mmCIF file of the N, C-alpha and C atoms, coordinates in Angstrom:
data_MODEL
# 
_entry.id   MODEL 
# 
loop_
_atom_site.group_PDB 
_atom_site.id 
_atom_site.type_symbol 
_atom_site.label_atom_id 
_atom_site.label_alt_id 
_atom_site.label_comp_id 
_atom_site.label_asym_id 
_atom_site.label_entity_id 
_atom_site.label_seq_id 
_atom_site.pdbx_PDB_ins_code 
_atom_site.Cartn_x 
_atom_site.Cartn_y 
_atom_site.Cartn_z 
_atom_site.occupancy 
_atom_site.B_iso_or_equiv 
_atom_site.pdbx_formal_charge 
_atom_site.auth_seq_id 
_atom_site.auth_comp_id 
_atom_site.auth_asym_id 
_atom_site.auth_atom_id 
_atom_site.pdbx_PDB_model_num 
ATOM 1   N N  . MET A 1 1  ? 106.803 110.107 118.896 1.00 0.00 ? 1  MET A N  1 
ATOM 2   C CA . MET A 1 1  ? 106.636 109.669 117.404 1.00 0.00 ? 1  MET A CA 1 
ATOM 3   C C  . MET A 1 1  ? 105.020 110.440 117.297 1.00 0.00 ? 1  MET A C  1 
ATOM 4   N N  . LYS A 1 2  ? 105.265 110.924 115.858 1.00 0.00 ? 2  LYS A N  1 
ATOM 5   C CA . LYS A 1 2  ? 103.571 111.637 115.835 1.00 0.00 ? 2  LYS A CA 1 
ATOM 6   C C  . LYS A 1 2  ? 103.235 111.427 114.329 1.00 0.00 ? 2  LYS A C  1 
ATOM 7   N N  . THR A 1 3  ? 102.385 110.923 113.692 1.00 0.00 ? 3  THR A N  1 
ATOM 8   C CA . THR A 1 3  ? 101.839 110.892 112.770 1.00 0.00 ? 3  THR A CA 1 
ATOM 9   C C  . THR A 1 3  ? 100.476 112.196 111.817 1.00 0.00 ? 3  THR A C  1 
ATOM 10  N N  . ILE A 1 4  ? 100.969 112.391 110.555 1.00 0.00 ? 4  ILE A N  1 
ATOM 11  C CA . ILE A 1 4  ? 100.620 113.311 109.987 1.00 0.00 ? 4  ILE A CA 1 
ATOM 12  C C  . ILE A 1 4  ? 99.665  112.347 108.656 1.00 0.00 ? 4  ILE A C  1 
ATOM 13  N N  . ASN A 1 5  ? 98.358  113.075 108.285 1.00 0.00 ? 5  ASN A N  1 
ATOM 14  C CA . ASN A 1 5  ? 97.792  112.629 107.632 1.00 0.00 ? 5  ASN A CA 1 
ATOM 15  C C  . ASN A 1 5  ? 97.849  113.968 105.828 1.00 0.00 ? 5  ASN A C  1 
ATOM 16  N N  . LEU A 1 6  ? 98.774  113.895 105.219 1.00 0.00 ? 6  LEU A N  1 
ATOM 17  C CA . LEU A 1 6  ? 98.322  115.152 104.534 1.00 0.00 ? 6  LEU A CA 1 
ATOM 18  C C  . LEU A 1 6  ? 97.474  114.224 102.513 1.00 0.00 ? 6  LEU A C  1 
ATOM 19  N N  . ARG A 1 7  ? 96.113  114.924 102.892 1.00 0.00 ? 7  ARG A N  1 
ATOM 20  C CA . ARG A 1 7  ? 95.270  115.332 101.156 1.00 0.00 ? 7  ARG A CA 1 
ATOM 21  C C  . ARG A 1 7  ? 96.639  116.353 100.468 1.00 0.00 ? 7  ARG A C  1 
ATOM 22  N N  . ILE A 1 8  ? 96.838  114.980 99.118  1.00 0.00 ? 8  ILE A N  1 
ATOM 23  C CA . ILE A 1 8  ? 97.854  115.761 98.879  1.00 0.00 ? 8  ILE A CA 1 
ATOM 24  C C  . ILE A 1 8  ? 97.176  116.352 96.596  1.00 0.00 ? 8  ILE A C  1 
ATOM 25  N N  . GLU A 1 9  ? 96.956  117.337 96.105  1.00 0.00 ? 9  GLU A N  1 
ATOM 26  C CA . GLU A 1 9  ? 96.025  118.158 95.258  1.00 0.00 ? 9  GLU A CA 1 
ATOM 27  C C  . GLU A 1 9  ? 97.169  117.061 94.063  1.00 0.00 ? 9  GLU A C  1 
ATOM 28  N N  . GLY A 1 10 ? 96.902  116.692 93.013  1.00 0.00 ? 10 GLY A N  1 
ATOM 29  C CA . GLY A 1 10 ? 98.230  117.007 91.919  1.00 0.00 ? 10 GLY A CA 1 
ATOM 30  C C  . GLY A 1 10 ? 98.931  115.411 92.062  1.00 0.00 ? 10 GLY A C  1 
ATOM 31  N N  . LEU A 1 11 ? 98.623  114.541 93.148  1.00 0.00 ? 11 LEU A N  1 
ATOM 32  C CA . LEU A 1 11 ? 99.382  113.422 92.959  1.00 0.00 ? 11 LEU A CA 1 
ATOM 33  C C  . LEU A 1 11 ? 98.275  112.568 91.930  1.00 0.00 ? 11 LEU A C  1 
ATOM 34  N N  . ARG A 1 12 ? 99.312  112.318 90.798  1.00 0.00 ? 12 ARG A N  1 
ATOM 35  C CA . ARG A 1 12 ? 98.666  111.625 89.351  1.00 0.00 ? 12 ARG A CA 1 
ATOM 36  C C  . ARG A 1 12 ? 98.513  110.117 88.954  1.00 0.00 ? 12 ARG A C  1 
ATOM 37  N N  . CYS A 1 13 ? 99.703  109.252 89.751  1.00 0.00 ? 13 CYS A N  1 
ATOM 38  C CA . CYS A 1 13 ? 101.031 108.704 88.900  1.00 0.00 ? 13 CYS A CA 1 
ATOM 39  C C  . CYS A 1 13 ? 101.267 108.577 89.928  1.00 0.00 ? 13 CYS A C  1 
ATOM 40  N N  . ALA A 1 14 ? 102.046 106.468 89.685  1.00 0.00 ? 14 ALA A N  1 
ATOM 41  C CA . ALA A 1 14 ? 102.690 106.211 90.952  1.00 0.00 ? 14 ALA A CA 1 
ATOM 42  C C  . ALA A 1 14 ? 104.365 107.510 90.428  1.00 0.00 ? 14 ALA A C  1 
ATOM 43  N N  . SER A 1 15 ? 104.702 107.497 90.055  1.00 0.00 ? 15 SER A N  1 
ATOM 44  C CA . SER A 1 15 ? 106.105 108.291 90.282  1.00 0.00 ? 15 SER A CA 1 
ATOM 45  C C  . SER A 1 15 ? 106.019 109.899 90.711  1.00 0.00 ? 15 SER A C  1 
ATOM 46  N N  . CYS A 1 16 ? 104.752 110.478 89.975  1.00 0.00 ? 16 CYS A N  1 
ATOM 47  C CA . CYS A 1 16 ? 104.373 111.554 91.196  1.00 0.00 ? 16 CYS A CA 1 
ATOM 48  C C  . CYS A 1 16 ? 104.711 111.164 92.997  1.00 0.00 ? 16 CYS A C  1 
ATOM 49  N N  . ALA A 1 17 ? 103.388 109.904 93.670  1.00 0.00 ? 17 ALA A N  1 
ATOM 50  C CA . ALA A 1 17 ? 103.927 109.492 94.646  1.00 0.00 ? 17 ALA A CA 1 
ATOM 51  C C  . ALA A 1 17 ? 104.751 108.996 94.923  1.00 0.00 ? 17 ALA A C  1 
ATOM 52  N N  . ALA A 1 18 ? 106.256 108.529 94.269  1.00 0.00 ? 18 ALA A N  1 
ATOM 53  C CA . ALA A 1 18 ? 106.949 108.256 94.971  1.00 0.00 ? 18 ALA A CA 1 
ATOM 54  C C  . ALA A 1 18 ? 108.233 109.382 94.819  1.00 0.00 ? 18 ALA A C  1 
ATOM 55  N N  . SER A 1 19 ? 108.128 110.312 94.153  1.00 0.00 ? 19 SER A N  1 
ATOM 56  C CA . SER A 1 19 ? 108.651 111.451 93.850  1.00 0.00 ? 19 SER A CA 1 
ATOM 57  C C  . SER A 1 19 ? 108.731 112.354 95.386  1.00 0.00 ? 19 SER A C  1 
ATOM 58  N N  . VAL A 1 20 ? 106.738 112.511 96.382  1.00 0.00 ? 20 VAL A N  1 
ATOM 59  C CA . VAL A 1 20 ? 106.633 113.047 97.107  1.00 0.00 ? 20 VAL A CA 1 
ATOM 60  C C  . VAL A 1 20 ? 107.271 111.923 98.256  1.00 0.00 ? 20 VAL A C  1 
ATOM 61  N N  . GLY A 1 21 ? 107.102 111.038 98.221  1.00 0.00 ? 21 GLY A N  1 
ATOM 62  C CA . GLY A 1 21 ? 107.333 109.914 99.401  1.00 0.00 ? 21 GLY A CA 1 
ATOM 63  C C  . GLY A 1 21 ? 109.175 109.715 99.723  1.00 0.00 ? 21 GLY A C  1 
ATOM 64  N N  . SER A 1 22 ? 109.480 109.748 97.819  1.00 0.00 ? 22 SER A N  1 
ATOM 65  C CA . SER A 1 22 ? 111.442 110.279 98.315  1.00 0.00 ? 22 SER A CA 1 
ATOM 66  C C  . SER A 1 22 ? 111.642 111.663 99.084  1.00 0.00 ? 22 SER A C  1 
ATOM 67  N N  . LEU A 1 23 ? 110.978 112.505 98.852  1.00 0.00 ? 23 LEU A N  1 
ATOM 68  C CA . LEU A 1 23 ? 110.511 113.671 99.586  1.00 0.00 ? 23 LEU A CA 1 
ATOM 69  C C  . LEU A 1 23 ? 110.391 114.152 100.485 1.00 0.00 ? 23 LEU A C  1 
ATOM 70  N N  . LEU A 1 24 ? 109.872 113.187 101.155 1.00 0.00 ? 24 LEU A N  1 
ATOM 71  C CA . LEU A 1 24 ? 109.092 112.737 102.749 1.00 0.00 ? 24 LEU A CA 1 
ATOM 72  C C  . LEU A 1 24 ? 110.852 112.716 103.401 1.00 0.00 ? 24 LEU A C  1 
ATOM 73  N N  . ASP A 1 25 ? 110.500 111.541 102.973 1.00 0.00 ? 25 ASP A N  1 
ATOM 74  C CA . ASP A 1 25 ? 111.300 110.084 103.452 1.00 0.00 ? 25 ASP A CA 1 
ATOM 75  C C  . ASP A 1 25 ? 113.224 111.027 103.902 1.00 0.00 ? 25 ASP A C  1 
ATOM 76  N N  . ALA A 1 26 ? 113.253 112.102 102.831 1.00 0.00 ? 26 ALA A N  1 
ATOM 77  C CA . ALA A 1 26 ? 114.760 112.550 103.313 1.00 0.00 ? 26 ALA A CA 1 
ATOM 78  C C  . ALA A 1 26 ? 114.900 113.855 104.149 1.00 0.00 ? 26 ALA A C  1 
ATOM 79  N N  . GLN A 1 27 ? 113.477 114.408 104.379 1.00 0.00 ? 27 GLN A N  1 
ATOM 80  C CA . GLN A 1 27 ? 113.885 115.189 105.552 1.00 0.00 ? 27 GLN A CA 1 
ATOM 81  C C  . GLN A 1 27 ? 114.352 114.790 106.861 1.00 0.00 ? 27 GLN A C  1 
ATOM 82  N N  . ALA A 1 28 ? 114.867 115.550 107.875 1.00 0.00 ? 28 ALA A N  1 
ATOM 83  C CA . ALA A 1 28 ? 115.141 115.461 109.130 1.00 0.00 ? 28 ALA A CA 1 
ATOM 84  C C  . ALA A 1 28 ? 113.606 115.334 110.068 1.00 0.00 ? 28 ALA A C  1 
ATOM 85  N N  . GLY A 1 29 ? 114.060 113.697 111.179 1.00 0.00 ? 29 GLY A N  1 
ATOM 86  C CA . GLY A 1 29 ? 113.029 113.086 111.762 1.00 0.00 ? 29 GLY A CA 1 
ATOM 87  C C  . GLY A 1 29 ? 111.669 112.638 111.209 1.00 0.00 ? 29 GLY A C  1 
ATOM 88  N N  . VAL A 1 30 ? 111.619 112.320 109.753 1.00 0.00 ? 30 VAL A N  1 
ATOM 89  C CA . VAL A 1 30 ? 110.791 111.532 109.811 1.00 0.00 ? 30 VAL A CA 1 
ATOM 90  C C  . VAL A 1 30 ? 111.188 109.892 109.776 1.00 0.00 ? 30 VAL A C  1 
ATOM 91  N N  . ARG A 1 31 ? 110.512 109.226 110.304 1.00 0.00 ? 31 ARG A N  1 
ATOM 92  C CA . ARG A 1 31 ? 110.912 107.872 110.014 1.00 0.00 ? 31 ARG A CA 1 
ATOM 93  C C  . ARG A 1 31 ? 110.161 106.888 109.523 1.00 0.00 ? 31 ARG A C  1 
ATOM 94  N N  . GLY A 1 32 ? 109.291 107.139 108.802 1.00 0.00 ? 32 GLY A N  1 
ATOM 95  C CA . GLY A 1 32 ? 108.118 106.353 108.167 1.00 0.00 ? 32 GLY A CA 1 
ATOM 96  C C  . GLY A 1 32 ? 107.024 106.915 107.191 1.00 0.00 ? 32 GLY A C  1 
ATOM 97  N N  . VAL A 1 33 ? 106.560 106.523 105.636 1.00 0.00 ? 33 VAL A N  1 
ATOM 98  C CA . VAL A 1 33 ? 106.463 107.797 105.225 1.00 0.00 ? 33 VAL A CA 1 
ATOM 99  C C  . VAL A 1 33 ? 104.972 106.721 104.049 1.00 0.00 ? 33 VAL A C  1 
ATOM 100 N N  . ASP A 1 34 ? 104.239 106.626 103.375 1.00 0.00 ? 34 ASP A N  1 
ATOM 101 C CA . ASP A 1 34 ? 103.295 105.829 103.079 1.00 0.00 ? 34 ASP A CA 1 
ATOM 102 C C  . ASP A 1 34 ? 103.025 106.791 102.298 1.00 0.00 ? 34 ASP A C  1 
ATOM 103 N N  . VAL A 1 35 ? 102.560 106.819 100.998 1.00 0.00 ? 35 VAL A N  1 
ATOM 104 C CA . VAL A 1 35 ? 102.315 107.501 99.920  1.00 0.00 ? 35 VAL A CA 1 
ATOM 105 C C  . VAL A 1 35 ? 101.470 107.250 98.931  1.00 0.00 ? 35 VAL A C  1 
ATOM 106 N N  . SER A 1 36 ? 99.481  107.207 98.710  1.00 0.00 ? 36 SER A N  1 
ATOM 107 C CA . SER A 1 36 ? 99.593  106.629 97.451  1.00 0.00 ? 36 SER A CA 1 
ATOM 108 C C  . SER A 1 36 ? 98.237  107.764 96.965  1.00 0.00 ? 36 SER A C  1 
ATOM 109 N N  . PHE A 1 37 ? 98.976  107.539 95.400  1.00 0.00 ? 37 PHE A N  1 
ATOM 110 C CA . PHE A 1 37 ? 98.557  108.119 94.201  1.00 0.00 ? 37 PHE A CA 1 
ATOM 111 C C  . PHE A 1 37 ? 97.085  107.884 94.411  1.00 0.00 ? 37 PHE A C  1 
ATOM 112 N N  . GLU A 1 38 ? 96.576  106.887 94.491  1.00 0.00 ? 38 GLU A N  1 
ATOM 113 C CA . GLU A 1 38 ? 94.608  106.210 94.575  1.00 0.00 ? 38 GLU A CA 1 
ATOM 114 C C  . GLU A 1 38 ? 94.415  106.965 94.976  1.00 0.00 ? 38 GLU A C  1 
ATOM 115 N N  . GLU A 1 39 ? 94.636  107.433 96.443  1.00 0.00 ? 39 GLU A N  1 
ATOM 116 C CA . GLU A 1 39 ? 94.180  107.901 97.745  1.00 0.00 ? 39 GLU A CA 1 
ATOM 117 C C  . GLU A 1 39 ? 94.335  109.933 97.506  1.00 0.00 ? 39 GLU A C  1 
ATOM 118 N N  . ALA A 1 40 ? 95.360  110.114 96.809  1.00 0.00 ? 40 ALA A N  1 
ATOM 119 C CA . ALA A 1 40 ? 96.106  111.165 96.947  1.00 0.00 ? 40 ALA A CA 1 
ATOM 120 C C  . ALA A 1 40 ? 96.718  112.049 98.426  1.00 0.00 ? 40 ALA A C  1 
ATOM 121 N N  . ARG A 1 41 ? 96.802  110.493 98.787  1.00 0.00 ? 41 ARG A N  1 
ATOM 122 C CA . ARG A 1 41 ? 97.186  111.166 100.336 1.00 0.00 ? 41 ARG A CA 1 
ATOM 123 C C  . ARG A 1 41 ? 98.293  110.631 100.720 1.00 0.00 ? 41 ARG A C  1 
ATOM 124 N N  . ALA A 1 42 ? 99.274  111.285 101.553 1.00 0.00 ? 42 ALA A N  1 
ATOM 125 C CA . ALA A 1 42 ? 100.438 110.883 102.442 1.00 0.00 ? 42 ALA A CA 1 
ATOM 126 C C  . ALA A 1 42 ? 99.822  111.296 103.763 1.00 0.00 ? 42 ALA A C  1 
ATOM 127 N N  . ARG A 1 43 ? 101.419 109.563 104.023 1.00 0.00 ? 43 ARG A N  1 
ATOM 128 C CA . ARG A 1 43 ? 100.781 109.642 105.946 1.00 0.00 ? 43 ARG A CA 1 
ATOM 129 C C  . ARG A 1 43 ? 102.269 109.661 106.023 1.00 0.00 ? 43 ARG A C  1 
ATOM 130 N N  . VAL A 1 44 ? 102.866 110.356 107.953 1.00 0.00 ? 44 VAL A N  1 
ATOM 131 C CA . VAL A 1 44 ? 104.152 110.781 107.805 1.00 0.00 ? 44 VAL A CA 1 
ATOM 132 C C  . VAL A 1 44 ? 103.887 110.381 108.993 1.00 0.00 ? 44 VAL A C  1 
ATOM 133 N N  . LEU A 1 45 ? 105.194 109.407 109.015 1.00 0.00 ? 45 LEU A N  1 
ATOM 134 C CA . LEU A 1 45 ? 105.783 109.318 110.686 1.00 0.00 ? 45 LEU A CA 1 
ATOM 135 C C  . LEU A 1 45 ? 106.906 109.880 110.817 1.00 0.00 ? 45 LEU A C  1 
ATOM 136 N N  . TYR A 1 46 ? 107.369 110.693 111.616 1.00 0.00 ? 46 TYR A N  1 
ATOM 137 C CA . TYR A 1 46 ? 108.167 112.185 111.924 1.00 0.00 ? 46 TYR A CA 1 
ATOM 138 C C  . TYR A 1 46 ? 108.177 112.204 113.634 1.00 0.00 ? 46 TYR A C  1 
ATOM 139 N N  . ASP A 1 47 ? 109.650 113.125 114.262 1.00 0.00 ? 47 ASP A N  1 
ATOM 140 C CA . ASP A 1 47 ? 109.459 112.842 114.786 1.00 0.00 ? 47 ASP A CA 1 
ATOM 141 C C  . ASP A 1 47 ? 109.362 115.185 115.702 1.00 0.00 ? 47 ASP A C  1 
ATOM 142 N N  . PRO A 1 48 ? 108.272 114.696 116.654 1.00 0.00 ? 48 PRO A N  1 
ATOM 143 C CA . PRO A 1 48 ? 108.186 116.756 116.512 1.00 0.00 ? 48 PRO A CA 1 
ATOM 144 C C  . PRO A 1 48 ? 109.387 117.632 117.146 1.00 0.00 ? 48 PRO A C  1 
ATOM 145 N N  . GLN A 1 49 ? 110.319 116.223 117.468 1.00 0.00 ? 49 GLN A N  1 
ATOM 146 C CA . GLN A 1 49 ? 111.195 117.655 118.221 1.00 0.00 ? 49 GLN A CA 1 
ATOM 147 C C  . GLN A 1 49 ? 112.330 118.130 117.545 1.00 0.00 ? 49 GLN A C  1 
ATOM 148 N N  . VAL A 1 50 ? 111.848 117.832 115.989 1.00 0.00 ? 50 VAL A N  1 
ATOM 149 C CA . VAL A 1 50 ? 112.837 117.267 115.155 1.00 0.00 ? 50 VAL A CA 1 
ATOM 150 C C  . VAL A 1 50 ? 112.122 118.158 113.581 1.00 0.00 ? 50 VAL A C  1 
ATOM 151 N N  . THR A 1 51 ? 110.998 117.500 113.696 1.00 0.00 ? 51 THR A N  1 
ATOM 152 C CA . THR A 1 51 ? 110.330 118.458 112.040 1.00 0.00 ? 51 THR A CA 1 
ATOM 153 C C  . THR A 1 51 ? 108.341 118.827 113.081 1.00 0.00 ? 51 THR A C  1 
ATOM 154 N N  . SER A 1 52 ? 107.948 120.030 112.342 1.00 0.00 ? 52 SER A N  1 
ATOM 155 C CA . SER A 1 52 ? 107.255 119.344 112.301 1.00 0.00 ? 52 SER A CA 1 
ATOM 156 C C  . SER A 1 52 ? 106.209 119.563 111.360 1.00 0.00 ? 52 SER A C  1 
ATOM 157 N N  . GLY A 1 53 ? 105.054 119.142 111.050 1.00 0.00 ? 53 GLY A N  1 
ATOM 158 C CA . GLY A 1 53 ? 103.658 119.416 109.926 1.00 0.00 ? 53 GLY A CA 1 
ATOM 159 C C  . GLY A 1 53 ? 103.643 120.499 108.898 1.00 0.00 ? 53 GLY A C  1 
ATOM 160 N N  . ASP A 1 54 ? 103.971 121.739 110.052 1.00 0.00 ? 54 ASP A N  1 
ATOM 161 C CA . ASP A 1 54 ? 104.296 123.030 108.992 1.00 0.00 ? 54 ASP A CA 1 
ATOM 162 C C  . ASP A 1 54 ? 105.356 122.711 107.579 1.00 0.00 ? 54 ASP A C  1 
ATOM 163 N N  . ARG A 1 55 ? 106.067 122.333 108.161 1.00 0.00 ? 55 ARG A N  1 
ATOM 164 C CA . ARG A 1 55 ? 107.840 121.319 107.921 1.00 0.00 ? 55 ARG A CA 1 
ATOM 165 C C  . ARG A 1 55 ? 107.757 120.706 106.099 1.00 0.00 ? 55 ARG A C  1 
ATOM 166 N N  . LEU A 1 56 ? 106.572 119.422 106.822 1.00 0.00 ? 56 LEU A N  1 
ATOM 167 C CA . LEU A 1 56 ? 106.772 118.635 105.336 1.00 0.00 ? 56 LEU A CA 1 
ATOM 168 C C  . LEU A 1 56 ? 105.765 119.190 104.282 1.00 0.00 ? 56 LEU A C  1 
ATOM 169 N N  . VAL A 1 57 ? 104.444 119.928 105.398 1.00 0.00 ? 57 VAL A N  1 
ATOM 170 C CA . VAL A 1 57 ? 103.740 120.311 103.646 1.00 0.00 ? 57 VAL A CA 1 
ATOM 171 C C  . VAL A 1 57 ? 104.141 121.418 103.256 1.00 0.00 ? 57 VAL A C  1 
ATOM 172 N N  . ALA A 1 58 ? 104.985 122.291 104.018 1.00 0.00 ? 58 ALA A N  1 
ATOM 173 C CA . ALA A 1 58 ? 105.765 123.486 102.673 1.00 0.00 ? 58 ALA A CA 1 
ATOM 174 C C  . ALA A 1 58 ? 107.778 122.851 101.884 1.00 0.00 ? 58 ALA A C  1 
ATOM 175 N N  . ALA A 1 59 ? 107.410 121.448 102.824 1.00 0.00 ? 59 ALA A N  1 
ATOM 176 C CA . ALA A 1 59 ? 108.638 120.856 100.934 1.00 0.00 ? 59 ALA A CA 1 
ATOM 177 C C  . ALA A 1 59 ? 107.050 119.806 100.528 1.00 0.00 ? 59 ALA A C  1 
ATOM 178 N N  . VAL A 1 60 ? 106.303 119.510 100.970 1.00 0.00 ? 60 VAL A N  1 
ATOM 179 C CA . VAL A 1 60 ? 105.532 119.373 99.726  1.00 0.00 ? 60 VAL A CA 1 
ATOM 180 C C  . VAL A 1 60 ? 105.130 120.180 98.870  1.00 0.00 ? 60 VAL A C  1 
ATOM 181 N N  . GLU A 1 61 ? 104.931 121.238 99.481  1.00 0.00 ? 61 GLU A N  1 
ATOM 182 C CA . GLU A 1 61 ? 104.544 121.927 98.237  1.00 0.00 ? 61 GLU A CA 1 
ATOM 183 C C  . GLU A 1 61 ? 105.643 123.459 97.266  1.00 0.00 ? 61 GLU A C  1 
ATOM 184 N N  . ARG A 1 62 ? 106.485 122.903 97.475  1.00 0.00 ? 62 ARG A N  1 
ATOM 185 C CA . ARG A 1 62 ? 108.011 122.936 97.642  1.00 0.00 ? 62 ARG A CA 1 
ATOM 186 C C  . ARG A 1 62 ? 108.692 122.175 95.738  1.00 0.00 ? 62 ARG A C  1 
ATOM 187 N N  . ARG A 1 63 ? 107.999 121.718 96.313  1.00 0.00 ? 63 ARG A N  1 
ATOM 188 C CA . ARG A 1 63 ? 107.573 119.955 94.741  1.00 0.00 ? 63 ARG A CA 1 
ATOM 189 C C  . ARG A 1 63 ? 107.247 120.666 94.450  1.00 0.00 ? 63 ARG A C  1 
ATOM 190 N N  . GLY A 1 64 ? 105.913 121.533 94.012  1.00 0.00 ? 64 GLY A N  1 
ATOM 191 C CA . GLY A 1 64 ? 104.969 121.620 93.465  1.00 0.00 ? 64 GLY A CA 1 
ATOM 192 C C  . GLY A 1 64 ? 103.656 121.059 93.359  1.00 0.00 ? 64 GLY A C  1 
ATOM 193 N N  . PHE A 1 65 ? 103.616 120.709 94.416  1.00 0.00 ? 65 PHE A N  1 
ATOM 194 C CA . PHE A 1 65 ? 101.852 120.211 94.399  1.00 0.00 ? 65 PHE A CA 1 
ATOM 195 C C  . PHE A 1 65 ? 101.116 120.396 95.671  1.00 0.00 ? 65 PHE A C  1 
ATOM 196 N N  . HIS A 1 66 ? 99.756  120.658 96.556  1.00 0.00 ? 66 HIS A N  1 
ATOM 197 C CA . HIS A 1 66 ? 99.072  121.683 96.888  1.00 0.00 ? 66 HIS A CA 1 
ATOM 198 C C  . HIS A 1 66 ? 98.609  120.626 98.006  1.00 0.00 ? 66 HIS A C  1 
ATOM 199 N N  . VAL A 1 67 ? 98.827  120.530 98.615  1.00 0.00 ? 67 VAL A N  1 
ATOM 200 C CA . VAL A 1 67 ? 97.769  119.995 100.554 1.00 0.00 ? 67 VAL A CA 1 
ATOM 201 C C  . VAL A 1 67 ? 96.819  120.769 100.371 1.00 0.00 ? 67 VAL A C  1 
ATOM 202 N N  . VAL A 1 68 ? 95.714  120.195 100.319 1.00 0.00 ? 68 VAL A N  1 
ATOM 203 C CA . VAL A 1 68 ? 94.585  120.566 100.309 1.00 0.00 ? 68 VAL A CA 1 
ATOM 204 C C  . VAL A 1 68 ? 93.491  120.195 101.512 1.00 0.00 ? 68 VAL A C  1 
ATOM 205 N N  . ALA A 1 69 ? 94.723  119.158 102.805 1.00 0.00 ? 69 ALA A N  1 
ATOM 206 C CA . ALA A 1 69 ? 94.168  119.444 104.311 1.00 0.00 ? 69 ALA A CA 1 
ATOM 207 C C  . ALA A 1 69 ? 94.685  117.983 104.983 1.00 0.00 ? 69 ALA A C  1 
ATOM 208 N N  . ARG A 1 70 ? 94.900  118.338 105.861 1.00 0.00 ? 70 ARG A N  1 
ATOM 209 C CA . ARG A 1 70 ? 95.792  117.890 107.095 1.00 0.00 ? 70 ARG A CA 1 
ATOM 210 C C  . ARG A 1 70 ? 95.910  116.892 108.070 1.00 0.00 ? 70 ARG A C  1 
ATOM 211 N N  . ASP A 1 71 ? 95.937  116.477 108.588 1.00 0.00 ? 71 ASP A N  1 
ATOM 212 C CA . ASP A 1 71 ? 95.189  115.859 109.460 1.00 0.00 ? 71 ASP A CA 1 
ATOM 213 C C  . ASP A 1 71 ? 95.850  114.679 110.910 1.00 0.00 ? 71 ASP A C  1 
ATOM 214 N N  . PRO A 1 72 ? 96.030  115.062 111.941 1.00 0.00 ? 72 PRO A N  1 
ATOM 215 C CA . PRO A 1 72 ? 96.446  113.753 112.323 1.00 0.00 ? 72 PRO A CA 1 
ATOM 216 C C  . PRO A 1 72 ? 95.723  112.278 112.507 1.00 0.00 ? 72 PRO A C  1 
ATOM 217 N N  . ALA A 1 73 ? 97.203  111.702 112.541 1.00 0.00 ? 73 ALA A N  1 
ATOM 218 C CA . ALA A 1 73 ? 96.143  110.092 112.601 1.00 0.00 ? 73 ALA A CA 1 
ATOM 219 C C  . ALA A 1 73 ? 96.051  109.664 114.081 1.00 0.00 ? 73 ALA A C  1 
# 
């Protein structure tokens, strides 16, 4: 398992955070998600044999948000 932290531009409310959280949680290989609109970030625990950080970023950006930074935890 790996963890990635994503700084996400456009998370302005709890509804936005819930939307991103649901999206990430539905991705294959994701085992846990914590999204904070106050901190404009998502922390994702995932199986690197099933998905990748690039795929997670792409999913968020397809939803209309912009990932401005990503770091392994």
